[in-house]
C-alpha positions in Angstrom: 104.5 100.8 132.2 107.0 98.1 131.3 108.8 99.0 128.0 108.9 95.4 126.7 105.2 94.8 127.4 104.4 98.2 125.8 106.2 97.3 122.7 104.5 93.9 122.7 101.1 95.5 122.8 102.0 98.0 120.1 103.2 95.2 117.8 100.3 92.9 118.5 97.9 95.8 117.8 99.6 96.4 114.5 99.3 92.7 113.5 96.5 91.7 111.1 93.6 89.8 112.6 94.9 90.5 116.1 94.8 94.3 116.1 93.6 96.3 119.1 90.5 94.2 119.7 92.7 91.4 121.1 95.7 93.4 122.2 93.7 95.5 124.6 92.2 92.6 126.6 95.7 91.0 126.7 97.2 94.3 128.0 94.6 94.7 130.7 94.1 91.1 131.8 97.5 89.6 131.4 100.1 92.3 131.3 98.6 94.5 134.0 98.1 97.8 132.1 95.3 100.1 133.2 92.4 100.5 130.8 93.5 104.0 129.6 97.1 102.7 129.0 95.8 99.7 127.1 93.5 101.8 125.0 96.3 104.2 124.0 98.8 101.5 123.2 96.2 99.4 121.3 94.9 102.3 119.3 98.4 103.6 118.5 99.7 100.3 117.4 96.6 99.7 115.3 96.8 103.1 113.5 100.4 102.8 112.3 99.8 100.1 109.7 96.7 101.9 108.5 98.8 104.8 107.3 101.3 102.6 105.6 98.6 100.4 104.0 96.6 103.3 102.6 99.7 104.9 101.2 101.3 101.8 99.8 98.6 99.4 98.6 98.0 101.1 95.3 101.6 101.8 94.3 102.6 98.2 95.2 99.7 96.7 93.3 100.6 98.8 90.2 104.2 97.8 90.5 103.2 94.1 90.7 100.7 94.4 87.8 103.4 96.0 85.6 105.9 93.2 86.2 103.9 90.0 86.6 101.0 88.8 84.4 99.5 86.8 87.3 99.1 89.9 89.4 97.6 91.8 86.4 95.0 89.0 86.0 94.4 88.9 89.8 93.8 92.6 90.2 91.7 92.8 87.1 89.5 90.0 88.4 89.4 91.5 91.9 88.4 95.0 90.7 85.8 93.7 88.3 84.3 91.4 90.9 84.2 93.8 93.8 83.1 96.8 92.0 80.0 94.9 90.7 79.0 94.6 94.4 79.8 98.1 95.4 76.3 99.5 96.0 76.8 100.0 99.7 80.2 101.7 99.2 78.8 103.9 96.5 75.8 104.8 98.6 77.7 105.4 101.9 81.2 106.1 100.6 83.9 106.1 103.1 81.4 106.3 105.9 80.7 102.6 105.3 84.2 101.9 106.7 83.3 103.3 110.2 80.9 100.6 111.3 82.9 98.0 109.4 85.9 98.8 111.6 83.9 99.7 114.7 82.4 96.3 115.2 85.2 94.4 117.1 84.8 91.1 115.3 87.3 89.0 113.4 88.0 90.1 109.8 86.3 93.5 110.3 89.3 95.5 111.4 91.5 98.2 110.1 93.6 95.9 107.8 90.5 94.7 106.0 89.1 98.2 105.8 92.3 99.4 104.2 91.9 96.7 101.6 88.3 97.7 101.0 89.3 101.3 100.7 91.9 100.4 98.1 89.6 98.1 96.1 86.8 100.6 96.1 89.1 103.6 95.3 88.4 105.6 98.4 90.9 108.5 98.7 93.4 108.5 101.5 92.0 111.3 103.6 88.4 109.9 103.6 89.5 106.4 104.2 91.9 107.3 107.0 89.3 109.5 108.7 86.7 106.8 108.6 89.0 104.1 109.7 90.4 106.3 112.5 86.9 106.9 113.9 86.0 103.2 113.5 89.1 102.2 115.4 88.3 104.7 118.2 84.9 103.1 118.6 86.2 99.5 118.4 89.0 100.3 121.0 86.5 102.0 123.3 84.0 99.1 123.0 86.8 96.6 123.7 88.2 98.5 126.6 84.7 99.0 128.1 83.8 95.4 127.5 86.9 94.2 129.3 86.5 96.5 132.3 82.8 95.6 132.5 83.6 91.9 132.5 86.2 92.4 135.2 83.7 94.3 137.3 81.1 91.6 136.9 83.5 88.9 137.8 84.7 90.7 140.9 81.1 91.1 142.1 80.5 87.3 141.8 
């Protein structure tokens, strides 16, 4: 494994909207990583910001709310609006985060799940566990999808 390319995959996996769902195909198809290497790098890079986001979103929002009226108004509006539509999260709790993260589509990744966990008040250990398993599923689906497409292309 090339150190520069490994770091690149880790950083891209950590980036919002890119995450492991795009870093894994890039690692396999362009950078020459094996599927297991791409999976490990993609997942590892994707889990690091989850820990930081889940730990820091609430204290940062509280700090902003205490110092800036615009953030107080924004977070009040956000919490009032989202908690009105929280039936699914109330019914399923943190388990709702698993399929949300597992489906490897844009705007359904770990970053958005962390924001949802914050907004709906899901505790760290439950949110982290659900996001972790959702990310495993998404990374596996992505890796298997890439390798299946490569196999189909090589047959043709």
